[in-house]
C-alpha positions in Angstrom: 67.3 157.0 108.9 64.8 158.7 106.6 65.2 158.6 102.8 65.5 161.8 100.8 62.2 163.6 100.6 60.5 161.5 103.3 58.2 163.1 105.7 59.5 163.9 109.2 58.6 161.3 111.8 55.9 162.0 114.2 57.0 162.1 117.8 54.8 160.0 120.2 53.3 161.7 123.2 55.7 161.9 126.1 53.3 160.0 128.3 52.8 157.2 125.9 55.0 154.2 126.7 56.4 152.5 123.6 55.0 149.1 122.8 57.6 146.5 123.7 57.3 144.9 120.2 57.8 148.4 118.7 61.0 148.8 120.8 62.1 145.4 119.5 61.4 146.5 115.9 63.5 149.7 116.3 66.4 147.7 117.7 66.1 145.3 114.7 65.9 148.3 112.3 69.0 149.9 113.8 70.8 146.6 113.7 74.6 147.2 113.7 76.2 143.8 114.1 79.6 143.3 115.8 82.4 141.3 114.3 81.6 138.5 116.8 78.0 138.3 115.5 79.2 138.2 111.9 81.7 135.5 112.8 79.0 133.4 114.4 76.6 134.0 111.5 79.3 133.0 109.0 80.1 129.9 111.0 76.4 128.9 111.1 75.9 129.7 107.4 79.1 127.8 106.4 78.2 124.8 108.6 74.7 124.4 107.1 76.0 125.1 103.6 78.6 122.4 104.2 75.8 120.0 105.3 73.8 120.9 102.2 76.9 120.4 100.0 77.5 117.0 101.6 73.9 116.1 100.9 74.4 117.3 97.3 77.3 115.0 97.0 75.2 112.1 98.4 72.6 113.1 95.7 75.2 112.9 93.0 76.5 109.7 94.4 73.0 108.2 94.2 72.6 109.4 90.6 76.0 108.0 89.7 75.3 104.6 91.4 71.9 104.1 89.9 72.2 105.8 86.5 76.0 106.0 85.9 77.4 108.6 83.5 75.5 107.6 80.3 72.6 108.8 78.1 70.0 108.7 80.9 72.0 110.9 83.2 72.8 113.3 80.4 69.1 113.7 79.7 68.4 114.6 83.3 71.4 117.0 83.4 69.9 118.9 80.5 66.7 119.3 82.5 68.9 120.2 85.5 69.8 123.4 83.6 66.4 124.9 84.7 67.0 124.7 88.5 70.7 125.7 88.0 69.6 128.8 86.2 66.7 129.4 88.6 68.8 129.1 91.7 71.4 131.6 90.4 68.8 134.1 89.2 66.2 133.7 92.0 68.2 132.7 95.1 71.9 133.3 94.8 72.5 136.4 92.6 69.7 138.5 91.2 67.1 138.2 93.9 69.6 138.8 96.7 71.4 141.6 94.9 68.1 143.4 94.3 66.2 142.7 97.5 68.8 142.8 100.3 69.6 146.5 99.6 65.9 147.2 99.2 65.0 145.6 102.5 68.0 147.3 104.1 66.8 150.7 103.0 63.3 149.9 104.3 64.7 148.8 107.6 66.7 152.0 107.9 63.6 154.1 107.2 61.6 152.0 109.7 64.0 153.0 112.6 62.8 156.6 112.6 59.1 156.0 112.0 56.3 155.7 114.5 53.4 155.1 112.1 53.6 152.8 109.1 56.1 150.1 108.2 58.2 150.5 105.1 59.1 146.8 105.2 55.5 145.6 105.0 54.9 148.1 102.3 57.8 146.7 100.3 56.4 143.2 100.7 52.9 144.2 99.5 54.3 146.1 96.5 56.7 143.3 95.3 55.7 139.9 96.4 52.3 139.6 94.5 53.9 140.8 91.3 56.8 138.4 91.7 54.5 135.4 92.2 52.4 136.2 89.1 55.5 136.7 87.0 57.4 133.6 87.9 54.3 131.4 87.8 53.7 132.6 84.2 57.4 131.8 83.4 57.1 128.3 84.9 54.0 127.5 82.8 55.8 128.8 79.7 58.8 126.5 80.3 56.5 123.5 80.7 54.9 124.3 77.4 58.1 124.9 75.4 60.1 122.1 77.0 60.7 120.3 73.6 62.0 123.4 72.0 64.2 124.2 75.1 65.8 120.7 75.0 66.5 120.9 71.3 68.2 124.3 71.8 70.2 123.2 74.9 71.5 119.8 73.7 70.7 119.1 70.0 72.9 116.0 70.0 71.0 114.0 72.7 70.2 110.5 71.5 66.8 110.4 73.4 65.4 113.9 73.7 61.9 112.7 75.0 63.4 111.7 78.3 65.0 115.1 78.7 61.7 116.8 77.8 59.9 114.9 80.5 62.5 115.8 83.1 62.5 119.4 82.0 58.7 119.7 82.5 59.1 118.4 86.0 62.0 120.7 86.9 60.3 123.8 85.5 58.0 123.9 88.5 61.0 125.0 90.6 60.9 128.4 89.1 58.0 129.4 91.3 59.3 127.7 94.5 62.9 129.1 94.0 61.5 132.6 93.6 59.7 132.4 96.9 62.7 130.8 98.6 65.0 133.5 97.3 62.6 136.3 98.4 62.4 134.8 101.9 66.2 134.5 102.0 66.9 138.1 101.0 64.3 139.5 103.5 65.6 137.3 106.4 69.3 138.2 105.8 68.4 141.9 105.7 66.8 141.4 109.1 69.9 139.7 110.4 68.4 136.2 110.4 70.8 133.8 108.8 69.8 130.3 110.1 66.7 129.6 107.9 68.3 130.8 104.6 71.4 128.7 105.3 69.2 125.6 105.7 67.5 125.8 102.3 69.9 123.5 100.4 69.7 121.0 103.2 65.9 120.8 102.7 66.3 120.9 98.9 68.7 117.9 98.7 66.7 116.0 101.3 63.7 116.3 99.0 65.6 115.1 95.9 67.3 112.2 97.7 64.0 111.0 99.3 62.1 111.2 96.0 64.8 109.3 94.1 64.8 106.5 96.7 61.0 106.3 96.7 60.2 106.6 93.0 63.3 105.3 91.3 61.9 101.9 90.4 58.8 103.0 88.5 60.1 106.2 87.0 63.8 105.9 86.6 65.8 109.2 86.3 62.5 111.1 86.1 62.3 110.6 89.9 65.3 112.9 90.3 63.5 115.6 88.3 60.4 115.1 90.5 62.7 115.5 93.5 63.7 119.0 92.3 60.0 120.0 92.5 59.7 118.5 96.0 62.9 120.1 97.2 61.8 123.5 96.0 58.7 123.4 98.1 60.7 122.4 101.2 63.0 125.4 100.6 60.1 127.7 101.1 58.7 125.9 104.1 61.9 126.1 106.1 61.9 129.9 105.8 58.3 131.1 105.7 57.6 130.8 109.5 60.7 132.9 110.3 59.8 135.6 107.8 56.3 135.8 109.1 57.6 136.3 112.6 59.9 139.1 111.4 57.1 140.9 109.6 54.8 140.7 112.6 57.4 141.9 115.1 56.3 145.5 114.7 52.6 146.4 115.1 51.4 149.0 112.7 48.9 151.5 114.2 45.6 151.8 112.3 45.8 155.6 112.5 48.4 155.8 109.7 48.9 153.4 106.9 52.4 152.7 105.6 53.2 154.3 102.3 55.2 152.2 99.8 58.9 153.1 99.9 59.8 155.5 97.1 61.5 153.5 94.3 61.7 150.2 96.2 57.9 149.6 95.7 58.3 149.4 92.0 61.3 147.1 92.0 59.7 144.5 89.7 58.5 147.0 87.0 61.4 149.5 86.8 64.3 149.2 84.5 66.7 149.5 87.5 66.6 145.7 88.1 67.6 144.9 84.5 71.4 145.1 85.1 71.2 142.6 87.9 69.0 140.2 85.9 71.2 140.4 82.8 74.3 139.9 85.0 72.8 136.8 86.6 71.6 135.3 83.3 75.0 136.0 81.6 76.9 134.4 84.4 74.8 131.3 84.4 74.9 131.1 80.5 78.3 129.5 80.8 76.6 126.3 81.7 74.5 126.6 78.5 77.6 126.9 76.4 79.2 124.0 78.1 76.3 121.6 77.6 75.8 122.8 74.0 79.4 122.1 73.2 79.5 118.8 75.1 76.3 117.4 73.6 78.0 116.2 70.3 80.8 114.6 72.3 80.8 110.9 73.3 78.1 109.8 75.8 78.9 110.8 79.3 80.7 114.1 78.6 77.9 116.2 80.1 77.9 114.0 83.2 81.7 114.3 83.6 81.5 118.1 83.4 78.6 118.1 85.9 80.2 115.9 88.5 83.6 117.7 88.2 81.9 121.2 88.5 79.9 120.2 91.5 82.9 119.0 93.5 85.3 121.7 92.2 83.0 124.5 93.2 82.7 123.6 96.9 85.7 125.7 97.9 84.2 128.7 96.1 80.8 128.2 97.8 82.4 128.0 101.3 84.6 131.0 100.6 81.6 133.2 99.7 79.8 132.5 103.0 81.5 135.5 104.7 80.5 137.8 101.9 76.9 136.4 102.0 76.7 137.3 105.7 78.3 140.7 105.4 76.4 141.8 102.3 73.5 143.2 104.4 76.1 145.0 106.5 77.6 146.7 103.4 74.1 147.6 102.1 73.1 149.2 105.4 76.4 151.1 105.7 75.8 152.5 102.2 72.2 153.4 103.1 73.6 155.3 106.1 76.2 157.0 103.9 79.2 155.3 105.6 81.2 154.5 102.5 84.5 153.9 104.4 83.0 151.2 106.7 81.6 149.4 103.6 85.0 149.6 101.9 86.9 148.2 104.8 84.4 145.3 105.1 84.5 144.5 101.4 88.3 144.6 101.2 88.7 142.3 104.3 86.1 139.8 103.0 87.7 139.6 99.6 91.1 138.6 100.8 89.8 136.2 103.4 87.5 134.6 100.8 90.6 134.3 98.5 92.5 132.4 101.2 89.7 129.9 101.6 89.1 129.3 97.9 92.8 129.0 97.0 93.4 126.4 99.7 90.4 124.5 98.4 91.5 124.8 94.8 95.0 123.7 95.5 93.6 120.6 97.3 91.3 119.8 94.4 94.0 120.0 91.8 96.5 118.0 93.9 94.2 115.2 94.8 91.4 115.2 92.1 91.6 111.4 91.3 91.4 110.5 94.9 88.4 112.8 95.5 86.4 111.4 92.5 87.3 107.8 93.4 86.1 108.2 97.0 82.9 110.1 96.1 81.6 108.4 92.9 83.5 105.3 91.8 80.9 102.6 92.5 78.1 100.9 90.7 77.7 102.2 87.1 80.5 104.8 87.6 83.7 103.0 86.7 87.4 103.8 86.7 87.3 105.4 83.2 84.6 107.8 84.5 86.8 108.6 87.5 89.8 109.5 85.3 87.8 111.6 82.9 86.0 113.5 85.7 89.2 114.1 87.7 90.9 115.6 84.6 88.0 118.0 84.0 87.9 118.9 87.7 91.5 119.9 87.8 91.0 122.3 85.0 87.8 123.7 86.5 89.7 124.5 89.7 91.9 126.9 87.8 88.9 129.3 87.6 87.8 129.1 91.2 89.6 132.3 92.3 87.8 134.1 89.4 84.5 132.6 90.5 85.0 133.8 94.0 86.1 137.3 93.0 83.1 137.7 90.7 80.7 136.6 93.4 82.3 138.9 96.0 83.1 142.0 93.8 79.6 142.2 92.3 78.3 143.2 95.7 80.4 146.4 95.4 78.4 147.3 92.3 74.9 146.2 93.4 74.9 147.4 97.1 73.8 150.9 96.2 70.3 151.9 95.3 70.7 151.9 91.5 72.7 148.9 90.1 75.0 149.5 87.1 75.5 147.8 83.8 79.2 147.3 84.1 79.0 143.9 85.8 76.8 142.6 83.0 79.2 143.9 80.4 82.1 142.2 82.2 80.2 138.9 82.3 79.3 139.2 78.6 83.0 139.6 77.8 83.8 136.5 79.8 81.0 134.6 78.2 82.4 135.5 74.8 85.8 134.3 75.8 84.3 131.1 77.1 82.4 130.5 73.8 85.4 131.2 71.5 87.8 129.2 73.6 85.2 126.4 74.1 84.7 125.8 70.4 88.5 125.2 69.9 88.9 123.4 73.2 86.1 121.0 72.6 87.5 120.1 69.2 91.1 119.6 70.6 90.6 118.2 74.1 86.9 117.4 74.5 85.3 118.0 77.9 88.7 119.1 79.4 88.9 121.9 76.8 85.4 123.1 77.6 86.4 123.3 81.3 89.5 125.3 80.4 87.3 127.7 78.4 85.1 128.1 81.5 88.1 129.0 83.7 89.4 131.4 81.1 86.0 133.2 80.7 85.3 133.7 84.4 88.9 134.9 85.0 88.4 137.6 82.3 85.2 138.7 84.0 86.9 138.8 87.5 89.8 140.9 86.2 87.3 143.4 84.6 85.3 143.7 87.7 88.4 144.2 89.8 89.7 146.9 87.6 86.4 148.8 87.6 85.6 148.5 91.3 87.3 151.7 92.5 84.9 153.8 90.6 81.8 152.3 92.2 79.7 152.8 95.3 82.3 150.9 97.4 85.6 152.5 96.3 88.1 149.7 97.1 91.8 150.1 96.7 92.3 148.1 93.5 96.1 148.2 93.5 96.6 147.0 97.0 93.9 144.4 96.6 95.3 143.1 93.4 98.8 142.8 94.9 97.4 140.9 97.8 95.5 138.5 95.6 98.7 137.9 93.5 100.7 137.0 96.6 97.9 134.7 97.8 97.8 133.0 94.3 101.6 132.5 94.5 101.1 130.8 97.8 98.4 128.6 96.3 100.7 127.6 93.4 103.4 126.4 95.9 100.8 124.6 98.0 99.4 122.8 94.9 102.8 121.5 93.9 103.5 120.2 97.4 100.1 118.6 97.8 100.4 116.9 94.4 103.8 115.4 95.2 102.4 114.0 98.4 99.3 112.5 96.7 101.6 110.7 94.3 103.6 109.1 97.0 100.7 107.5 98.8 98.6 104.8 97.3 95.6 104.6 99.6 93.0 107.2 98.4 91.7 108.2 101.8 95.2 108.6 103.3 96.5 110.3 100.1 93.7 112.9 100.2 94.1 113.6 103.9 97.9 114.1 103.6 97.6 116.2 100.5 95.0 118.5 102.2 97.1 118.9 105.3 100.2 119.7 103.3 98.4 122.1 101.0 97.0 124.0 104.0 100.3 124.0 105.8 102.4 125.2 102.9 99.9 127.9 102.0 99.6 129.3 105.5 103.4 129.1 106.0 103.9 131.1 102.8 101.4 133.7 103.9 103.0 133.9 107.4 106.4 134.5 106.0 105.0 137.1 103.6 102.9 138.8 106.3 105.3 141.8 106.4 103.6 142.9 103.1 100.9 145.5 104.0 98.7 144.2 101.2 98.0 140.9 102.9 95.6 141.0 105.9 96.9 139.3 109.1 95.3 135.9 109.6 94.1 134.8 113.1 96.8 133.5 115.4 94.8 130.3 115.8 95.4 129.6 112.1 99.2 129.8 112.3 102.0 131.3 114.3 103.6 134.3 112.6 107.3 134.7 112.0 109.2 136.9 114.5 109.5 139.6 111.8 105.8 139.5 111.1 105.0 139.8 114.8 107.2 142.9 115.1 105.6 144.3 112.0 102.1 143.7 113.3 103.0 145.3 116.7 104.3 148.4 115.0 101.1 148.9 112.9 98.5 147.9 115.5 98.3 151.4 116.9 97.5 152.8 113.5 94.5 150.6 112.9 91.0 152.1 113.5 88.5 149.2 113.7 84.9 150.1 112.9 82.3 147.5 113.9 84.8 144.7 113.9 86.3 145.7 110.5 89.9 146.6 110.0 91.5 148.4 107.1 93.2 146.3 104.4 96.6 145.2 105.5 96.3 146.3 109.1 95.4 144.4 112.2 95.3 144.5 115.9 96.6 142.1 118.6 94.1 139.3 119.5 
């Protein structure tokens, strides 16, 4: 599909047979995935993300075993702020939210063109500028590392160690930018396997470097591992991206012109809202560590370990949204707003189901989870109790985290991003800061975690209330009612799982029983409430509906009009 004002495509001579690679490129450009393809892509992405998350837990276990939760680990975690910020800005949020729609529009234009390739033109116009910019930023961070450490954590007892670690982790800014660029381009092309493997490669690099260099360098080995892991993230994706870019031969007779607007992505003010949003979202971690630095030694470590574990349900819940984001962007590029709306509404509620079951399990069995994962070596029972308390409070904000990550795609899928998401995140950040000052004084690290949950919930509510006016006009009222019903199911499931965890003494058995009870109670509640049109029907493989729910589903199945595997909110079809 040609963009507005683009020249008409030149028809090839009738006698000229299309090049097979050109036919392949056109099929890729007109990529319209089925629901089955999206399901497989989501499963692959979720599976590799789960492997990466498990390796991340192994990484954290190694840190806890060798360095505990004391001053040395706190120094490394201050330096860890750099890769945390870089991953959000350059891989997970800003880079994807800018480049996935841009590549989607370029692929839509490619479908109707014989000469030239808008995709390669986009790469030539953006990649060199990106590399120069982020390389300069990385060099600047290395130079100002002492100032950065003093600003992030003024209460550290040994800032020199944190400075050394920060200089090592600053190198990831360049590698993360390249990894994020490759991920966005590959997802827009419908290739999800290499981007899903990046955190597997990343954590393998960190773990291997710690094991090899721990004896001579101590916790600095973990910081060096960040640099190694960043390089591996690029290497696992670069060959696939090169194959995609070479899949369409460009005739020499006509050079590809840079796509209008997209070719100036890195110099126009249109990307500023996305960058400000990503920076504001990640700034919650800065507030946490700033407020925790004057607290007793180990507070930053307790916050870090609790957050890493508590956020796993949120990460898994967003896999479906990650896979479907290119679909939404292409639908908008083609002007099919209703297909985009149906996909977003369905994904939001299914993501809420996943994250609420996970959050309920975390709250119900937090001590058992922390004990099984971390309590060994220098990480003792007191660290387990402190981390579990923080983790339970963090989990209260998981639904808000998921809604922010999913809803922001409604705002940034169109050609020109808006400032409203950045304003919503700024309001949430202000709430986090104000509540965190009081919470840290009254309850220490637990109070800081509570402020985090409050702030992200404020942002999620603001994004939900403003979503109906954006490029994907979702039904806010029905979606809000559906989320409220799912949250009610999560509350009942949490109570049931918590009671079961108290009744069983063995950590492994207690966690297993609590998880099963949480999932069962949640799905039973949703099954009984399935007559409400606001809640989408779940697959029959997940649970058996009540007789009333089955009769209700049968009566509404004829009204549903699936498009590309999507169904309207609250409607379904027999499977």
